[in-house]
MARBA-3410 file (N, C-alpha, C, O; in Angstrom, 1 decimal):
164
-2.4,1.9,-1.0,-2.8,0.6,-0.5,-3.4,-0.2,-1.6,-4.2,0.3,-2.4 ~ -2.9,-1.5,-1.8,-3.5,-2.3,-2.8,-3.9,-3.6,-2.2,-3.4,-4.1,-1.2 ~ -4.9,-4.3,-2.9,-5.4,-5.6,-2.4,-5.1,-6.6,-3.5,-5.2,-6.4,-4.7 ~ -4.6,-7.7,-3.0,-4.1,-8.8,-3.9,-4.7,-10.1,-3.4,-4.6,-10.4,-2.2 ~ -5.1,-11.0,-4.3,-5.5,-12.3,-3.9,-4.3,-13.0,-3.3,-3.2,-13.0,-3.9
-4.5,-13.6,-2.1,-3.4,-14.2,-1.4,-3.1,-15.6,-2.2,-4.0,-16.3,-2.6 ~ -1.8,-15.9,-2.2,-1.4,-17.1,-2.7,-0.7,-17.9,-1.6,-0.5,-17.3,-0.5 ~ -0.4,-19.2,-1.8,0.2,-20.0,-0.8,1.5,-19.3,-0.2,1.8,-19.4,0.9 ~ 2.2,-18.6,-1.1,3.4,-18.0,-0.7,3.2,-16.9,0.3,4.1,-16.4,1.0 ~ 2.0,-16.4,0.4,1.6,-15.3,1.3,1.2,-15.8,2.7,1.1,-15.1,3.7
1.0,-17.1,2.8,0.4,-17.7,4.0,1.3,-17.5,5.2,0.9,-17.3,6.3 ~ 2.6,-17.6,5.0,3.6,-17.4,6.1,3.4,-16.0,6.7,3.4,-15.8,8.0 ~ 3.3,-15.0,5.9,3.1,-13.6,6.4,1.7,-13.4,7.0,1.6,-12.7,8.0 ~ 0.7,-14.0,6.4,-0.6,-14.0,7.0,-0.6,-14.5,8.4,-1.2,-13.9,9.3 ~ 0.0,-15.7,8.6,0.1,-16.3,9.9,0.9,-15.4,10.9,0.6,-15.3,12.0
2.0,-14.8,10.4,2.9,-14.0,11.2,2.0,-12.8,11.7,2.1,-12.5,12.9 ~ 1.2,-12.2,10.9,0.4,-11.0,11.3,-0.6,-11.5,12.3,-0.9,-10.9,13.3 ~ -1.3,-12.6,12.0,-2.3,-13.2,12.9,-1.7,-13.5,14.3,-2.3,-13.1,15.3 ~ -0.5,-14.1,14.3,0.1,-14.4,15.6,0.4,-13.2,16.5,0.5,-13.3,17.7 ~ 0.6,-12.0,15.9,0.9,-10.8,16.7,-0.3,-10.4,17.5,-0.2,-9.6,18.4
-1.5,-10.9,17.2,-2.7,-10.5,17.9,-3.0,-11.4,19.1,-3.8,-11.0,19.9 ~ -2.4,-12.5,19.2,-2.8,-13.5,20.2,-2.5,-13.0,21.6,-3.4,-13.2,22.5 ~ -1.4,-12.5,21.9,-1.1,-12.1,23.2,-2.0,-11.0,23.8,-2.1,-10.9,25.0 ~ -2.6,-10.2,22.9,-3.4,-9.1,23.4,-4.7,-9.6,24.1,-5.3,-8.9,24.9 ~ -5.1,-10.8,23.7,-6.3,-11.5,24.2,-7.6,-10.6,23.9,-8.6,-10.7,24.6
-7.5,-9.9,22.8,-8.6,-9.0,22.4,-9.2,-9.4,21.1,-10.3,-9.0,20.7 ~ -8.4,-10.1,20.2,-8.8,-10.3,18.9,-9.2,-11.7,18.5,-10.1,-11.9,17.7 ~ -8.5,-12.7,19.0,-8.7,-14.1,18.7,-8.9,-14.9,19.9,-8.3,-14.6,21.0 ~ -9.6,-16.0,19.7,-9.7,-17.0,20.8,-8.5,-18.0,20.9,-8.5,-18.8,21.8 ~ -7.6,-17.9,19.9,-6.4,-18.7,20.0,-5.6,-18.2,21.1,-5.5,-17.0,21.3
-5.0,-19.1,21.8,-4.2,-18.7,23.0,-2.7,-19.0,22.8,-1.9,-18.6,23.6 ~ -2.4,-19.7,21.7,-1.0,-20.0,21.4,-0.8,-19.7,19.9,-1.7,-19.7,19.1 ~ 0.5,-19.5,19.6,0.8,-19.2,18.2,0.3,-20.4,17.3,0.3,-21.5,17.6 ~ -0.2,-20.0,16.1,-0.6,-21.0,15.1,0.6,-21.2,14.1,1.5,-20.3,14.0 ~ 0.5,-22.2,13.3,1.5,-22.5,12.3,0.9,-22.4,10.9,-0.3,-22.4,10.8
1.8,-22.3,10.0,1.4,-22.3,8.6,0.6,-23.6,8.3,-0.4,-23.6,7.6 ~ 1.2,-24.7,8.7,0.5,-26.0,8.5,-0.9,-26.1,9.1,-1.8,-26.6,8.5 ~ -1.1,-25.5,10.3,-2.4,-25.5,10.9,-3.4,-24.6,10.3,-4.6,-24.8,10.5 ~ -2.9,-23.7,9.4,-3.8,-22.8,8.7,-4.1,-23.2,7.3,-4.8,-22.5,6.6 ~ -3.5,-24.3,6.9,-3.6,-24.7,5.5,-5.1,-24.9,5.1,-5.5,-24.5,4.0
-5.8,-25.7,5.9,-7.2,-26.0,5.6,-8.0,-24.7,5.5,-8.8,-24.5,4.5 ~ -7.8,-23.8,6.4,-8.5,-22.5,6.4,-8.2,-21.7,5.1,-9.1,-21.2,4.4 ~ -6.9,-21.7,4.8,-6.4,-21.0,3.5,-7.1,-21.6,2.3,-7.6,-20.9,1.4 ~ -7.2,-23.0,2.3,-7.8,-23.6,1.1,-9.3,-23.4,1.0,-9.9,-23.6,-0.1 ~ -10.0,-23.0,2.1,-11.4,-22.7,2.0,-11.7,-21.4,1.3,-12.9,-21.1,1.1
-10.7,-20.6,1.0,-10.9,-19.3,0.3,-10.6,-19.5,-1.2,-9.9,-20.4,-1.6 ~ -11.3,-18.7,-2.0,-11.0,-18.7,-3.4,-11.3,-17.3,-3.9,-12.2,-16.6,-3.5 ~ -10.5,-16.9,-4.9,-10.6,-15.5,-5.5,-12.0,-15.3,-6.1,-12.4,-14.1,-6.2 ~ -12.7,-16.3,-6.5,-14.0,-16.2,-7.2,-15.2,-16.2,-6.3,-16.2,-15.7,-6.7 ~ -15.0,-16.7,-5.0,-16.2,-16.8,-4.2,-15.9,-16.3,-2.7,-16.7,-15.6,-2.2
-14.8,-16.7,-2.1,-14.5,-16.4,-0.7,-13.1,-15.9,-0.7,-12.2,-16.6,-0.3 ~ -12.9,-14.6,-1.1,-11.5,-14.1,-1.2,-10.8,-14.0,0.1,-11.4,-13.7,1.2 ~ -9.5,-14.1,0.0,-8.5,-13.8,1.0,-7.5,-12.9,0.4,-6.8,-13.3,-0.5 ~ -7.6,-11.6,0.8,-6.7,-10.6,0.2,-5.6,-10.2,1.1,-5.8,-10.1,2.4 ~ -4.4,-10.0,0.6,-3.4,-9.4,1.4,-3.4,-7.9,1.0,-3.8,-7.5,-0.1
-3.1,-7.1,2.0,-3.1,-5.6,1.8,-1.7,-5.2,1.8,-0.9,-5.4,2.8 ~ -1.3,-4.5,0.7,0.1,-4.1,0.6,0.2,-2.6,0.5,-0.7,-1.8,0.1 ~ 1.4,-2.1,1.0,1.7,-0.7,0.9,2.3,-0.3,-0.4,2.4,-1.2,-1.3 ~ 2.7,0.9,-0.6,3.2,1.4,-1.9,4.5,0.6,-2.3,4.9,0.6,-3.5 ~ 5.2,0.0,-1.3,6.4,-0.7,-1.6,6.2,-2.2,-1.7,7.1,-3.0,-1.7
4.9,-2.6,-1.9,4.5,-4.0,-2.0,4.8,-4.8,-0.8,5.0,-6.1,-0.9 ~ 4.8,-4.2,0.4,5.0,-4.9,1.6,3.6,-5.2,2.2,2.8,-4.4,2.2 ~ 3.5,-6.4,2.6,2.2,-6.9,3.2,2.0,-6.3,4.6,2.8,-6.6,5.5 ~ 1.0,-5.5,4.8,0.8,-4.8,6.1,-0.5,-5.4,6.7,-0.9,-5.0,7.8 ~ -1.2,-6.3,6.0,-2.4,-6.8,6.6,-3.1,-7.8,5.7,-2.6,-8.0,4.6
-4.2,-8.3,6.1,-5.0,-9.1,5.3,-6.5,-9.1,5.7,-6.8,-8.7,6.8 ~ -7.4,-9.5,4.8,-8.8,-9.5,5.0,-9.3,-10.8,4.4,-8.9,-11.1,3.3 ~ -10.3,-11.4,5.0,-10.9,-12.6,4.5,-12.4,-12.6,4.6,-13.0,-12.0,5.5 ~ -13.1,-13.2,3.6,-14.5,-13.6,3.7,-14.5,-15.1,3.9,-14.0,-15.9,3.1 ~ -15.2,-15.5,4.9,-15.3,-16.9,5.3,-16.8,-17.3,5.3,-17.6,-16.6,5.9
-17.1,-18.4,4.7,-18.5,-18.9,4.7,-19.0,-19.0,6.1,-18.3,-19.4,7.1 ~ -20.3,-18.6,6.3,-20.9,-18.7,7.6,-21.7,-20.0,7.7,-22.6,-20.3,6.9 ~ -21.4,-20.8,8.7,-22.1,-21.9,9.1,-22.1,-23.1,8.1,-22.6,-24.2,8.4 ~ -21.5,-22.9,6.9,-21.2,-24.0,6.0,-22.4,-24.7,5.4,-22.3,-25.8,5.0 ~ -23.6,-24.0,5.4,-24.8,-24.6,4.8,-25.2,-23.8,3.6,-25.0,-22.5,3.6
-25.7,-24.4,2.5,-26.0,-23.7,1.3,-27.0,-22.5,1.5,-26.9,-21.5,0.8 ~ -27.9,-22.6,2.4,-28.9,-21.5,2.6,-28.3,-20.2,3.1,-28.8,-19.1,3.0 ~ -27.1,-20.3,3.7,-26.3,-19.2,4.2,-25.3,-18.7,3.2,-24.4,-17.9,3.6 ~ -25.4,-19.1,2.0,-24.3,-18.8,1.0,-24.0,-17.3,0.8,-22.9,-16.9,0.5 ~ -25.1,-16.4,1.0,-24.9,-15.0,0.8,-24.4,-14.3,2.0,-24.4,-13.0,2.1
-24.1,-15.0,3.1,-23.6,-14.5,4.3,-22.2,-14.9,4.6,-21.9,-16.1,4.5 ~ -21.3,-14.0,5.0,-20.0,-14.3,5.3,-19.5,-13.6,6.5,-20.0,-12.6,6.9 ~ -18.5,-14.2,7.2,-17.8,-13.6,8.3,-16.6,-12.9,7.7,-15.8,-13.4,6.9 ~ -16.4,-11.6,8.0,-15.3,-10.8,7.6,-14.3,-10.7,8.7,-14.6,-10.5,9.9 ~ -13.0,-10.9,8.4,-11.9,-10.8,9.3,-10.9,-9.9,8.8,-10.5,-10.0,7.6
-10.4,-8.9,9.6,-9.4,-8.0,9.2,-8.3,-8.0,10.2,-8.5,-7.9,11.4 ~ -7.0,-8.2,9.7,-5.9,-8.3,10.6,-4.8,-7.4,10.1,-4.5,-7.4,8.9 ~ -4.2,-6.6,10.9,-3.2,-5.6,10.5,-1.9,-5.9,11.3,-1.9,-6.3,12.4 ~ -0.7,-5.6,10.6,0.6,-5.7,11.2,0.6,-4.7,12.4,0.0,-3.6,12.3 ~ 1.3,-5.0,13.4,1.5,-4.2,14.6,1.8,-2.8,14.2,1.3,-1.8,14.9
2.7,-2.6,13.3,3.2,-1.2,12.9,2.2,-0.3,12.3,2.5,0.9,12.2 ~ 1.1,-0.8,11.8,0.2,0.0,11.1,-1.2,0.1,11.8,-2.1,0.7,11.2 ~ -1.3,-0.5,12.9,-2.6,-0.5,13.6,-2.8,1.0,14.1,-1.9,1.7,14.5 ~ -4.1,1.3,14.2,-4.5,2.6,14.7,-4.2,3.8,13.8,-4.3,5.0,14.3 ~ -4.0,3.5,12.5,-3.7,4.6,11.6,-4.8,4.8,10.5,-4.6,5.5,9.5
-6.0,4.2,10.8,-7.1,4.4,9.9,-7.2,3.4,8.7,-8.1,3.5,7.9 ~ -6.3,2.5,8.7,-6.3,1.5,7.6,-7.5,0.6,7.7,-8.0,0.2,6.6 ~ -7.9,0.3,8.9,-9.0,-0.6,9.0,-10.3,-0.1,8.4,-11.0,-0.8,7.8 ~ -10.5,1.3,8.4,-11.6,1.9,7.8,-11.5,1.7,6.2,-12.5,1.4,5.6 ~ -10.3,1.9,5.7,-10.2,1.8,4.3,-10.4,0.4,3.8,-11.0,0.1,2.8
-9.9,-0.6,4.6,-10.0,-2.0,4.3,-11.5,-2.4,4.4,-12.0,-3.1,3.5 ~ -12.2,-2.0,5.4,-13.6,-2.4,5.6,-14.4,-1.8,4.5,-15.3,-2.4,4.0 ~ -14.2,-0.5,4.1,-14.9,0.1,3.0,-14.7,-0.6,1.7,-15.7,-0.9,1.0 ~ -13.5,-0.9,1.4,-13.2,-1.7,0.2,-13.9,-3.0,0.2,-14.5,-3.4,-0.8 ~ -13.9,-3.7,1.3,-14.5,-5.0,1.4,-16.0,-5.0,1.2,-16.6,-5.8,0.5
-16.6,-4.0,1.8,-18.0,-3.8,1.7,-18.4,-3.5,0.2,-19.4,-4.0,-0.3 ~ -17.6,-2.7,-0.4,-17.8,-2.3,-1.8,-17.7,-3.5,-2.8,-18.4,-3.7,-3.7 ~ -16.7,-4.4,-2.4,-16.5,-5.6,-3.3,-17.4,-6.8,-3.0,-17.7,-7.6,-3.9 ~ -18.0,-6.8,-1.8,-18.7,-8.0,-1.4,-19.9,-8.4,-2.4,-20.0,-9.6,-2.7 ~ -20.7,-7.5,-2.9,-21.7,-7.9,-3.8,-21.2,-8.6,-5.1,-22.0,-9.5,-5.6
-20.0,-8.4,-5.5,-19.4,-9.1,-6.6,-19.3,-10.6,-6.4,-19.1,-11.4,-7.3 ~ -19.3,-11.0,-5.1,-19.2,-12.4,-4.7,-20.5,-13.0,-4.3,-20.5,-14.1,-3.7 ~ -21.6,-12.3,-4.6,-22.9,-12.8,-4.2,-23.2,-12.6,-2.7,-24.1,-13.2,-2.2 ~ -22.4,-11.7,-2.0,-22.6,-11.6,-0.6,-23.6,-10.5,-0.3,-23.5,-9.4,-0.9 ~ -24.5,-10.8,0.6,-25.6,-9.8,0.9,-25.5,-9.4,2.4,-26.0,-8.3,2.8
-24.9,-10.2,3.2,-24.8,-9.9,4.6,-23.3,-10.2,5.1,-22.7,-11.2,4.8 ~ -22.8,-9.2,5.8,-21.5,-9.4,6.5,-21.7,-9.5,8.0,-22.4,-8.8,8.6 ~ -20.9,-10.4,8.5,-20.9,-10.6,10.0,-19.5,-10.4,10.5,-18.5,-10.7,9.8 ~ -19.4,-9.9,11.7,-18.1,-9.7,12.4,-18.2,-10.3,13.8,-19.1,-9.9,14.5 ~ -17.4,-11.2,14.1,-17.4,-11.8,15.4,-16.3,-11.1,16.2,-15.1,-11.2,15.9
-16.7,-10.3,17.3,-15.7,-9.5,18.0,-15.9,-9.6,19.5,-17.1,-9.6,20.0 ~ -14.8,-9.8,20.2,-14.9,-9.9,21.6,-15.5,-8.6,22.2,-15.2,-7.5,21.7 ~ -16.4,-8.7,23.2,-17.1,-7.5,23.7,-16.1,-6.5,24.3,-16.4,-5.3,24.4 ~ -14.9,-6.9,24.7,-14.0,-6.0,25.3,-13.0,-5.4,24.3,-12.1,-4.6,24.6 ~ -13.2,-5.7,23.0,-12.4,-5.2,21.9,-13.0,-3.9,21.4,-13.6,-3.9,20.3
-12.9,-2.8,22.1,-13.6,-1.6,21.8,-13.1,-1.0,20.4,-13.9,-0.5,19.7 ~ -11.8,-1.0,20.1,-11.4,-0.5,18.8,-12.1,-1.1,17.6,-12.5,-0.5,16.7 ~ -12.2,-2.5,17.7,-12.8,-3.2,16.6,-14.3,-2.9,16.5,-14.9,-2.7,15.5 ~ -14.9,-2.9,17.7,-16.4,-2.6,17.8,-16.7,-1.2,17.2,-17.6,-1.0,16.4 ~ -15.8,-0.2,17.5,-16.0,1.1,17.0,-15.8,1.2,15.5,-16.6,1.9,14.8
-14.9,0.4,15.0,-14.6,0.4,13.5,-15.9,-0.1,12.8,-16.3,0.6,11.9 ~ -16.4,-1.2,13.2,-17.5,-1.8,12.5,-18.8,-0.9,12.7,-19.6,-0.8,11.8 ~ -19.0,-0.4,13.9,-20.2,0.4,14.2,-20.1,1.7,13.4,-21.2,2.2,13.0 ~ -18.9,2.2,13.1,-18.7,3.4,12.2,-19.4,3.2,10.9,-19.9,4.1,10.2 ~ -19.3,1.9,10.4,-19.9,1.6,9.1,-21.3,1.1,9.1,-21.8,0.5,8.2
-22.0,1.2,10.3,-23.4,0.9,10.4,-23.6,-0.6,10.8,-24.8,-1.0,10.7 ~ -22.6,-1.3,11.1,-22.8,-2.7,11.6,-23.6,-2.6,13.0,-23.3,-1.7,13.8 ~ -24.5,-3.5,13.2,-25.3,-3.4,14.4,-25.0,-4.7,15.2,-24.6,-5.7,14.7 ~ -25.3,-4.6,16.5,-25.1,-5.7,17.4,-26.3,-6.6,17.2,-27.4,-6.4,17.6 ~ -26.0,-7.8,16.6,-27.1,-8.7,16.3,-27.2,-9.8,17.4,-28.2,-10.5,17.5
-26.1,-10.0,18.1,-26.1,-11.0,19.2,-25.0,-10.8,20.1,-23.9,-10.3,19.7 ~ -25.2,-11.1,21.4,-24.1,-11.1,22.4,-24.2,-12.5,23.0,-25.2,-12.9,23.6 ~ -23.0,-13.2,22.9,-22.9,-14.5,23.6,-22.1,-14.3,24.8,-20.9,-14.2,24.8 ~ -22.8,-14.3,26.0,-22.1,-13.9,27.2,-21.2,-15.0,27.7,-21.5,-16.2,27.8 ~ -20.0,-14.6,28.1,-19.0,-15.5,28.8,-18.8,-16.8,28.1,-18.7,-17.8,28.8
-18.6,-16.8,26.8,-18.4,-18.1,26.1,-16.9,-18.4,25.9,-16.6,-19.5,25.5 ~ -16.0,-17.5,26.2,-14.6,-17.8,26.0,-13.9,-17.5,27.3,-14.3,-16.7,28.1 ~ -12.8,-18.3,27.5,-12.0,-18.1,28.7,-10.6,-17.8,28.2,-10.0,-18.7,27.6 ~ -10.1,-16.6,28.6,-8.7,-16.2,28.2,-8.0,-15.9,29.5,-8.3,-15.0,30.2 ~ -7.0,-16.7,29.8,-6.1,-16.5,31.0,-7.0,-16.4,32.2,-6.8,-15.6,33.1
-8.0,-17.3,32.3,-8.8,-17.4,33.5,-9.9,-16.4,33.6,-10.6,-16.4,34.6 ~ -10.1,-15.6,32.6,-11.1,-14.5,32.6,-12.1,-14.8,31.5,-11.8,-15.0,30.3 ~ -13.4,-14.9,31.9,-14.4,-15.2,30.9,-14.7,-13.9,30.1,-14.7,-12.8,30.6 ~ -14.9,-14.2,28.8,-15.1,-13.1,27.8,-16.4,-13.3,27.0,-16.7,-14.5,26.7 ~ -17.0,-12.3,26.6,-18.2,-12.4,25.8,-17.9,-12.1,24.4,-16.9,-11.4,24.1
-18.7,-12.6,23.5,-18.5,-12.4,22.0,-19.7,-11.7,21.5,-20.9,-12.1,21.7 ~ -19.5,-10.7,20.7,-20.6,-10.0,20.0,-20.5,-10.4,18.5,-19.5,-10.6,17.9 ~ -21.7,-10.5,17.9,-21.8,-10.7,16.5,-22.5,-9.5,15.9,-23.6,-9.2,16.2 ~ -21.7,-8.8,15.2,-22.2,-7.6,14.5,-22.5,-7.9,13.1,-21.8,-8.7,12.4 ~ -23.6,-7.3,12.6,-24.0,-7.7,11.2,-24.4,-6.4,10.5,-24.8,-5.4,11.0
-24.3,-6.6,9.1,-24.8,-5.5,8.2,-25.2,-6.1,6.9,-24.5,-6.9,6.3 ~ -26.4,-5.7,6.6,-27.0,-6.1,5.3,-26.4,-5.1,4.2,-26.7,-3.9,4.4 ~ -25.8,-5.6,3.2,-25.1,-4.7,2.2,-25.8,-4.8,0.9,-25.5,-3.9,0.0 ~ -26.7,-5.7,0.6,-27.3,-5.8,-0.7,-28.8,-6.2,-0.5,-29.5,-6.3,-1.5
END
């Protein structure tokens, strides 16, 4: 597995992987497919020097997932805190890659001045909660019933870990 800074040419694959998670109603609050154009601003908010967006490739250089660090709350005082997001292609989920990706991300984070990682995870997304809890992330907040997916209210957990 290799990590590579994403370029604009990777955005279509990033969006494709993201869109595979929407129907599960466990990973994202988006309820309809997103487009490359709609993700352009988000993509532009990342930079290899401060807020990386990495594609994760297999031995054949096929993109099997991506991970991003996104600024938290957009204020300078929170500069050392980021939200981490990990998305995997349907074919590689449940094979332990999330652990490798999260470990790599935690190891790299201090190089970007990051001291705190946050993960925003639906309370009913047990696989993701277990992944982050495995690495010592703690439940720092629960926002009850703040999302509605297909008529069902869902809660959001904010898991956090101080890494530096």
